[in-house]
Structures are given as structure tokens and as C-alpha cells.
Residue, then its C-alpha position, 0 to 999 in steps of 0.5 A: x452160708x456165712x454172710x462174710x463168705x458170701x460177700x468174699x465170693x461176690x468180690x471174687x466174681x467181681x474180679x472175674x467179670x472186671x478182668x474179662x470185660x476187656x476181652x468182650x470187645x464191647x460185648x461183640x465176642x460171644x464167649x467172653x461176653x457170656x462169661x462176663x455177664x454170668x459172673x456179673x449176675x452171680x456177683x450181684x446176686x451174692x452181694x445182695x444175699x450178703x446185704x440181707x444181714x451185713x450193713x450195706x455200706x460195709x458190704x459194698x465197700x468190701x465188695x468193691x475193695x476185693x474187686x479193685x485189688x483183685x482186678x489190679x493183681x489180675x492185670x499184673x499177673x495175667x495180662x502183664x500190665x505194668x504196676x509201679x511200687x506206688x501202685x502196689x502200695x495203694x492196692x495194699x492200702x485197699x486190702x488193709x481197708x477191706x480187712x479193717x472193715x471186716x474186723x471192725x464190723x459189729x456181729x450180725x444180729x441173731x436169727x429171728x426165732x421160728x414162729x410158733x404154730x397156732x393151736x386150734 
């Protein structure tokens, strides 16, 4: 799978766990807790897979940016949390920063060649 796609999926799962964390009530409610922990584990796993090839700093910044902007949007649209225009501007700056990191990133290194079998 494309490493950038893996990173985006990790960021989307960060939105899920950050948005559902509030509904766990301190991990005292079973199903919201199960969903939150499951999304956390899968999000971190996908992030670690993307970091095999992508730079750690870029990967982490993109992951956090997707999660922060997406969680802010989820709060507004799903949970009716108020957002002022200045807050939307800040979310837009986060999204712009994430896009900039992707566009400015160097291409990943080519895959290592397969080892040649040893002839007896």
C-alpha cells in the first residue's frame, strides 16, 4: 500500500479515537471505550507502518494535523461545538501545513533489490 495513503488512514483513525474519547467517560463506558482503544491501536500501527519509509517528523506532523483538523471539524459538525471564524482560519492553516508537508516531501527511496539466491 502507498505509504502516504497509509498515513492518511492513520490520521483518519486518529479523528475517530479523538472524537470518541469524550464518550468513554474516563473509560467507564464499554463500547465507546472499545471503539476508542481499537481506533487508537490501528491508528498507531498504521502510523508506524508509514514511518518505515516516510520521515518520522513529517509523518508525525501530518498524522497530528489530520487528527487535529478532523477532530475540530467533527466537534463542530457532529457534536455541535461552537467554532468562531478565527478558529476555522486556524484549522485551514493546519490543513495547508499538512498539504505543504506532503508536497515538499522528498520521494521515498526505491525498494531494496531482492537478494540473489546463493548457488551451491
